[in-house]
VOSELUM-513518 format. One record per atom (N, C-alpha, C, CB): z, x, y; residue in three letters. Coordinates in steps of 0.1 Angstrom, whole numbers, plus 5000, padded with zeros to 4 digits. Glycine has a CB too. Layout:
<recs>
ZXYALA;...
</recs>
This chain:
<recs>
500150084989MET;500249995000MET;499950085015MET;501849924998MET;500750195012ARG;500950275022ARG;499550345027ARG;501950365017ARG;498850385019LEU;497250435019LEU;496350325027LEU;496550455001LEU;496650215021PHE;495950105029PHE;496150095041PHE;496049985024PHE;497250105045LEU;497950085057LEU;497250205068LEU;499750105055LEU;497150325064VAL;496850445070VAL;495350395072VAL;497150585062VAL;494650355060ILE;493350355065ILE;492850275074ILE;492550355057ILE;493750135073ASN;493350025086ASN;493950055098ASN;493749875084ASN;494550145098TYR;495550165112TYR;494750145123TYR;496150315114TYR;493450205122PHE;492750235131PHE;491650105134PHE;492250375127PHE;491750025127PHE;491049885126PHE;491949795129PHE;490449845112PHE;493149775124LEU;494049685127LEU;495049705133LEU;494449645119LEU;495749605143LYS;496249625157LYS;497849595154LYS;495449505169LYS;498349535141ALA;499249475140ALA;499549435125ALA;499149375148ALA;501149445124VAL;501449435107VAL;502449335107VAL;502149585100VAL;502349215099LEU;503849135096LEU;504049245080LEU;503648905092LEU;505649235085TYR;506449295076TYR;507649225072TYR;506649405081TYR;508249245058ILE;508949155054ILE;510149305046ILE;507949035044ILE;511449265050LEU;512049385047LEU;513049315041LEU;512449475056LEU;513749415030PHE;514849355021PHE;516049495020PHE;514149295001PHE;517249405021SER;518349475016SER;519149425006SER;519049495025SER;519349524998LYS;519949494984LYS;521649434986LYS;519849644974LYS;522249534998LYS;523449505003LYS;523749375005LYS;523549555014LYS;522849315017LEU;522749175020LEU;522549065011LEU;521849165028LEU;521449115002ASP;520549024995ASP;519848945004ASP;521248954984ASP;519448985013ARG;518648915027ARG;517349005029ARG;519648925043ARG;516048895033PHE;515348935039PHE;515148925050PHE;514748905035PHE;514349005059TYR;514049015076TYR;512849015075TYR;514349145085TYR;512148945085ILE;510648895087ILE;510448945102ILE;510348725085ILE;509549045105GLY;509149065115GLY;507649105115GLY;509949135121GLY;507349135130HIS;505849185131HIS;506149305140HIS;504449065138HIS;505049395142THR;505049545151THR;503549565155THR;505649705141THR;503549625163THR;502249725168THR;502549865167THR;501649705183THR;503749885162GLU;504050035159GLU;503950075148GLU;505150075161GLU;503450195142PRO;503650215130PRO;504750175123PRO;503450325129PRO;504550175111ILE;505350035102ILE;506650205099ILE;504049915080ILE;506450295099GLU;507550375095GLU;508450395106GLU;507050505089GLU;507950415119GLU;508950415132GLU;509850275131GLU;507950415147GLU;508750195129ARG;509750045130ARG;510950005121ARG;508849925127ARG;510650065108LEU;511450095101LEU;512850195104LEU;510650135093LEU;512350275110ARG;513450415114ARG;514450355123ARG;512650545123ARG;513850225136LYS;514350185145LYS;515450065136LYS;513250145155LYS;515349975127HIS;515949885121HIS;516849975110HIS;514949775114HIS;516750095108LEU;517750185101LEU;518850245113LEU;516850305094LEU;518250255124SER;519350355131SER;520350235136SER;518850465146SER;521350325143ASP;522750285152ASP;522050165162ASP;523550435163ASP;522550055162HIS;522049945170HIS;522549825168HIS;520849935169HIS;522649715177THR;523049585176THR;521949505172THR;523649545188THR;522049395165GLY;521249285159GLY;521249295142GLY;519649305166GLY;520549175140PHE;520749155125PHE;520749255113PHE;519849085122PHE;519549375115THR;519449425103THR;520349585107THR;517749425098THR;521049555115SER;522549665121SER;523749655109SER;523549585140SER;523349525104LYS;524549485092LYS;524249545079LYS;524549315088LYS;523149615076ALA;523049715066ALA;522249835065ALA;522749665056ALA;522149965059LYS;521050045063LYS;520450055051LYS;521350175069LYS;520349985045ASP;519450015031ASP;517949925029ASP;520649945017ASP;517649895042TRP;516249795043TRP;515349875040TRP;515849725056TRP;514549835028GLU;513149855023GLU;512249775026GLU;512949865011GLU;511049835030ILE;509649765030ILE;509549665015ILE;508349885031ILE;509449565016ALA;509249465006ALA;507649415007ALA;510249355009ALA;507149425018HIS;505849335019HIS;505349355033HIS;506049165014HIS;503949375033LEU;503149395043LEU;501749315044LEU;502949525042LEU;501649275056GLU;500149185061GLU;499349245072GLU;500549025068GLU;498449345072PRO;498149395084PRO;497449245089PRO;497049545084PRO;497149305107PHE;496449195114PHE;495449225124PHE;497449105120PHE;494749175127PRO;493749255140PRO;494249255151PRO;492349185143PRO;495249145152ASP;496149135167ASP;497549105165ASP;495549015177ASP;498349105177LYS;499649055176LYS;499948925173LYS;500349095186LYS;499048865182THR;498748685180THR;499148665167THR;497148625181THR;498248675159GLN;498148655141GLN;499348715134GLN;496648745134GLN;499648815137ALA;500648855127ALA;502048815133ALA;500549025124ALA;502248735147TYR;503348685152TYR;503348515140TYR;503148665173TYR;502248475144ARG;501648335136ARG;502448345123ARG;499848335132ARG;501948415118ARG;502248475102ARG;503548455102ARG;501848645099ARG;504248545111GLU;505848585109GLU;506748415111GLU;506548725124GLU;506448355121LEU;506848245122LEU;506448135110LEU;506448215136LEU;505448135105GLU;504948035093GLU;506048075082GLU;503248055087GLU;506148215078ILE;506748235065ILE;508548215073ILE;506348415056ILE;508948235086LYS;510248185088LYS;510448055090LYS;510748225097LYS;509747955088ARG;509547795087ARG;509947765072ARG;507947735090ARG;509147875064TRP;509747835049TRP;511247785049TRP;509647975039TRP;512147885054LYS;513247895051LYS;513847905037LYS;513747815057LYS;512947965028SER;512947965013SER;513148105008SER;511647915006SER;513948155002LYS;513848284998LYS;513148294984LYS;515148344997LYS;513148184978HIS;512248184965HIS;510748194968HIS;512348054955HIS;510648124979ARG;509148104983ARG;508448294988ARG;509147965001ARG;509648334995ILE;509448465002ILE;509348574987ILE;511048515015ILE;510048554979LYS;510048634966LYS;508648594960LYS;511248594957LYS;507848464960LYS;506848454954LYS;505648524960LYS;506748334952LYS;505748524972LEU;504848614981LEU;504748744979LEU;505248604993LEU;505948804977ILE;505848944973ILE;505648954961ILE;506849014976ILE;505948874947ASN;505448924936ASN;505248754932ASN;506449034926ASN;503648744933PRO;502948604930PRO;503148594913PRO;500948604936PRO;503648674904THR;504348644890THR;505548574886THR;504648734885THR;506348574897LEU;507248514892LEU;507348354894LEU;508348564895LEU;
</recs>
């Protein structure tokens, strides 16, 4: 998946991402126009906010988009699901 993002980084401007914390057993859904490694670093740094509750966040899912607006729409769509099971199916369709 990482190679896919590196190759497409020059063509695609935004990424929808889902992080998972084993400690919290929770998902975090967001989007960014930054390189995903930099965004994850910020989530793992000392800060306030939801992701500051754990330091074991891992990238569980990525979806590249040509612009920030489309990535943000997808983020809102997934958040409206309010379903951990549906998010798990998105990440692993064989569940």
